[in-house]
C-alpha positions as CSV (number, residue, x, y, z in Angstrom):
1,M,13.1,14.0,27.3
2,E,13.4,11.9,24.1
3,R,15.2,13.7,21.3
4,I,13.6,13.7,17.8
5,K,16.0,12.3,15.2
6,K,16.3,14.2,12.0
7,I,15.9,12.4,8.7
8,P,19.4,12.1,7.0
9,P,19.7,14.4,3.9
10,H,20.2,11.4,1.6
11,D,17.0,9.7,2.8
12,R,15.1,13.0,2.5
13,A,16.3,13.4,-1.0
14,V,15.1,9.9,-2.0
15,E,11.7,10.6,-0.4
16,Q,11.5,14.0,-2.2
17,I,12.2,12.4,-5.6
18,I,9.6,9.7,-5.1
19,W,7.1,12.3,-3.8
20,Y,7.8,14.4,-6.9
21,I,7.1,11.5,-9.2
22,E,3.8,10.6,-7.5
23,E,2.6,14.2,-7.0
24,N,3.1,15.0,-10.6
25,N,1.8,11.7,-11.8
26,L,4.9,11.1,-13.9
27,K,4.6,8.2,-16.3
28,P,7.4,5.8,-17.4
29,H,10.0,7.6,-19.5
30,A,9.0,11.1,-18.2
31,K,12.0,13.3,-17.7
32,L,12.9,14.7,-14.3
33,P,14.1,18.3,-13.9
34,G,17.8,18.9,-13.9
35,E,19.8,18.3,-10.7
36,R,20.5,22.0,-10.3
37,E,16.8,22.8,-10.4
38,L,15.9,20.0,-8.0
39,C,18.6,21.1,-5.6
40,E,17.2,24.7,-5.6
41,M,13.7,23.3,-5.2
42,W,14.5,21.3,-2.1
43,N,17.5,23.1,-0.7
44,L,19.8,20.1,-1.2
45,N,23.5,20.0,-2.1
46,R,24.4,18.5,-5.4
47,S,26.3,15.5,-4.0
48,T,23.4,14.4,-1.8
49,L,20.9,14.6,-4.6
50,H,23.2,12.7,-7.0
51,Q,23.6,9.9,-4.5
52,A,19.8,9.7,-4.1
53,I,19.4,9.5,-7.8
54,Q,22.0,6.8,-8.1
55,Q,20.2,4.7,-5.4
56,L,16.9,5.0,-7.3
57,I,18.6,4.0,-10.5
58,E,19.9,0.9,-8.8
59,E,16.4,0.2,-7.5
60,K,15.0,0.5,-11.1
61,I,12.8,3.4,-10.2
62,L,14.8,5.8,-12.4
63,Y,17.2,5.4,-15.3
64,S,19.7,7.8,-16.8
65,E,20.7,8.5,-20.4
66,K,24.1,10.3,-20.9
67,G,23.6,13.7,-22.2
68,S,19.8,13.6,-22.0
69,G,19.0,13.4,-18.2
70,T,17.2,11.3,-15.7
71,F,13.9,9.6,-16.4
72,V,11.2,7.6,-14.7
73,A,11.7,3.8,-15.3
74,E,9.0,1.4,-16.2
75,P,8.0,-0.6,-13.1
76,V,9.3,-4.1,-12.8
77,L,6.9,-6.9,-12.9
78,E,5.8,-7.7,-9.3
79,R,4.4,-11.1,-8.6
80,N,2.8,-11.7,-5.2
81,L,3.7,-15.2,-4.1
82,N,0.5,-15.5,-2.1
83,D,-2.2,-14.6,-4.5
84,G,-1.8,-17.4,-7.0
85,T,-2.4,-15.3,-10.1
86,S,-0.7,-16.0,-13.4
87,T,2.1,-13.9,-14.8
88,S,-0.3,-12.4,-17.4
89,E,-2.8,-11.4,-14.7
90,S,-0.1,-9.8,-12.6
91,M,0.9,-7.7,-15.5
92,R,-2.7,-6.7,-16.3
93,K,-3.1,-5.5,-12.7
94,M,-0.2,-3.2,-13.3
95,G,-1.7,-1.9,-16.5
96,Y,0.8,-3.6,-18.8
97,F,0.4,-6.1,-21.6
98,L,2.7,-9.2,-21.7
99,W,3.8,-10.8,-24.9
100,T,4.3,-14.5,-25.0
101,E,6.5,-16.5,-27.3
102,V,5.9,-20.3,-27.3
103,L,9.2,-22.1,-27.2
104,L,7.9,-25.6,-26.9
105,S,4.4,-27.2,-26.8
106,R,4.1,-31.0,-26.9
107,V,2.9,-34.2,-25.4
108,E,5.7,-36.5,-24.0
109,E,6.4,-39.2,-21.5
110,C,7.3,-37.8,-18.1
111,S,10.6,-38.4,-16.3
112,E,10.8,-39.8,-12.8
113,Y,11.3,-36.3,-11.4
114,V,8.2,-34.8,-13.1
115,S,6.1,-37.9,-12.2
116,H,7.1,-37.4,-8.6
117,K,6.1,-33.8,-8.7
118,L,2.7,-34.5,-10.3
119,G,2.0,-37.7,-8.3
120,I,1.6,-39.9,-11.4
121,P,3.5,-43.0,-12.7
122,E,6.8,-42.5,-14.4
123,G,6.3,-42.6,-18.2
124,S,2.8,-41.2,-18.1
125,K,1.9,-38.7,-20.8
126,V,2.3,-35.1,-19.8
127,F,1.8,-31.8,-21.6
128,H,5.1,-29.9,-21.7
129,L,4.9,-26.1,-22.3
130,E,7.7,-23.6,-22.4
131,R,7.0,-19.9,-22.9
132,L,9.2,-16.8,-23.1
133,R,7.5,-13.8,-21.5
134,L,8.3,-10.3,-22.8
135,R,7.3,-6.7,-22.2
136,N,8.0,-4.1,-24.9
137,N,10.3,-6.6,-26.6
138,T,12.3,-7.0,-23.4
139,P,12.5,-10.7,-22.2
140,L,11.4,-11.1,-18.6
141,M,11.4,-14.8,-17.9
142,I,11.1,-18.3,-19.2
143,E,8.2,-20.4,-17.8
144,T,8.2,-24.2,-18.1
145,S,5.0,-26.1,-17.2
146,Y,4.1,-29.8,-17.0
147,M,0.5,-31.1,-16.7
148,E,-0.9,-34.7,-16.6
149,Y,-2.2,-35.1,-20.1
150,S,-5.2,-37.2,-19.2
151,R,-6.6,-34.0,-17.5
152,C,-6.2,-31.9,-20.6
153,Q,-6.3,-34.0,-23.7
154,G,-6.1,-31.9,-26.8
155,I,-4.6,-28.8,-25.1
156,E,-1.6,-28.9,-27.3
157,E,-3.7,-27.7,-30.2
158,H,-4.2,-24.3,-28.5
159,D,-2.1,-21.2,-29.3
160,F,-0.5,-20.2,-26.0
161,S,0.9,-17.0,-27.4
162,E,-2.7,-15.8,-27.3
163,E,-4.6,-18.0,-24.8
164,S,-4.3,-18.3,-21.0
165,L,-3.1,-21.7,-19.7
166,Y,-5.0,-21.4,-16.4
167,H,-8.3,-20.5,-18.2
168,L,-7.9,-23.4,-20.5
169,L,-7.2,-25.8,-17.6
170,E,-10.4,-24.6,-15.9
171,E,-12.3,-25.2,-19.2
172,Y,-11.0,-28.8,-19.2
173,G,-12.7,-29.3,-15.8
174,N,-9.7,-28.7,-13.6
175,K,-10.9,-26.4,-10.8
176,L,-7.7,-24.8,-9.6
177,G,-7.1,-24.3,-5.9
178,A,-4.1,-23.5,-3.8
179,G,-0.4,-24.4,-4.5
180,E,3.1,-23.8,-3.3
181,E,6.1,-21.9,-4.7
182,W,9.8,-21.9,-3.7
183,I,12.2,-19.2,-4.8
184,S,16.0,-19.4,-5.0
185,I,18.9,-18.1,-7.1
186,T,20.4,-19.9,-10.1
187,T,22.7,-18.9,-13.0
188,A,21.6,-18.7,-16.6
189,T,22.6,-21.5,-18.9
190,D,23.9,-20.8,-22.4
191,E,20.5,-21.5,-23.9
192,E,18.6,-19.4,-21.3
193,A,21.1,-16.5,-21.6
194,K,20.5,-16.4,-25.4
195,K,16.7,-16.3,-24.9
196,L,16.8,-13.7,-22.1
197,H,19.5,-11.5,-23.6
198,V,21.9,-11.9,-20.7
199,N,25.4,-13.3,-20.2
200,P,25.8,-17.0,-19.5
201,G,26.3,-17.5,-15.8
202,Q,24.4,-14.4,-14.8
203,Q,22.4,-14.8,-11.6
204,M,18.7,-15.2,-12.0
205,Y,15.6,-15.9,-9.9
206,Y,14.5,-19.5,-9.9
207,L,11.0,-20.4,-9.0
208,T,9.5,-23.9,-8.7
209,G,6.1,-25.0,-7.5
210,F,2.8,-26.6,-8.3
211,I,-0.8,-25.6,-8.5
212,N,-3.4,-28.1,-7.1
213,D,-7.0,-28.6,-7.9
214,I,-9.7,-28.1,-5.2
215,N,-9.1,-31.7,-4.1
216,D,-5.4,-31.0,-3.4
217,K,-4.1,-33.0,-6.4
218,P,-1.4,-31.4,-8.5
219,V,-2.5,-30.0,-11.8
220,E,0.6,-28.2,-12.9
221,Y,4.3,-28.4,-11.9
222,F,6.2,-25.3,-13.1
223,K,9.7,-23.8,-13.2
224,I,10.5,-20.2,-13.8
225,V,13.8,-18.5,-14.6
226,A,13.4,-14.7,-14.3
227,K,15.7,-11.7,-14.7
228,P,16.2,-10.0,-11.4
229,D,16.3,-6.5,-12.9
230,Q,12.9,-7.0,-14.5
231,V,10.9,-9.0,-12.0
232,R,10.3,-8.6,-8.2
233,F,8.6,-11.0,-5.9
234,S,6.6,-10.1,-2.8
235,T,4.7,-11.8,-0.1
236,G,2.6,-10.9,2.9
237,L,3.7,-11.4,6.5
238,T,1.4,-12.6,9.2
239,R,2.1,-12.8,12.9
240,E,0.2,-15.1,15.1
241,A,-1.1,-13.5,18.3
242,S,0.9,-14.6,21.4
243,E,-1.0,-16.1,24.2
């Protein structure tokens, strides 16, 4: 007869806290009851509950303020690597507004590296856009984009602190299709650290990729440096049926 395994007290405490947040529809910055009250409510010992709270703080689900208590954290930005939506669209799906600060917006000659990524001759004109993304004045990421200028002439006149890059590219006749992204780890340069309010050399997410048009020709090549405590990336898993 198979024995039923009991859920470890620590895991049960984590589940209870998450259940409590969802059941009571607690919003970001809502305060949780004190540890003593939660222990009595769920018949847990103080040490087990404290460990569970610390785990959820590390996972950015909760945060603590000394002398004030434990609170529900704002959700980190989650970008699905499969759906092809922009950063702004990802934030809107979560019910949040994203602020954009334009760091650079200009037309320039492309390097050999960028020309290879876009499939155009070296020295061709490209539109180069760099944006700092923020939520509630907290920097999240720096996005750098390159586009073949002949496909979007005049786009540099637009205000990208207000307008959507992808919507404008569509208006210029670029029907966007699929693309590819690669994610890795990098360290913040001095300049990136200053803009993202982190220490130089701190580990960061690093995304590179491109968006194609419906004819599979690259429209945008992009690079993203993102703070790992503010951004989370997800993807779907599929399994091919075995024969």
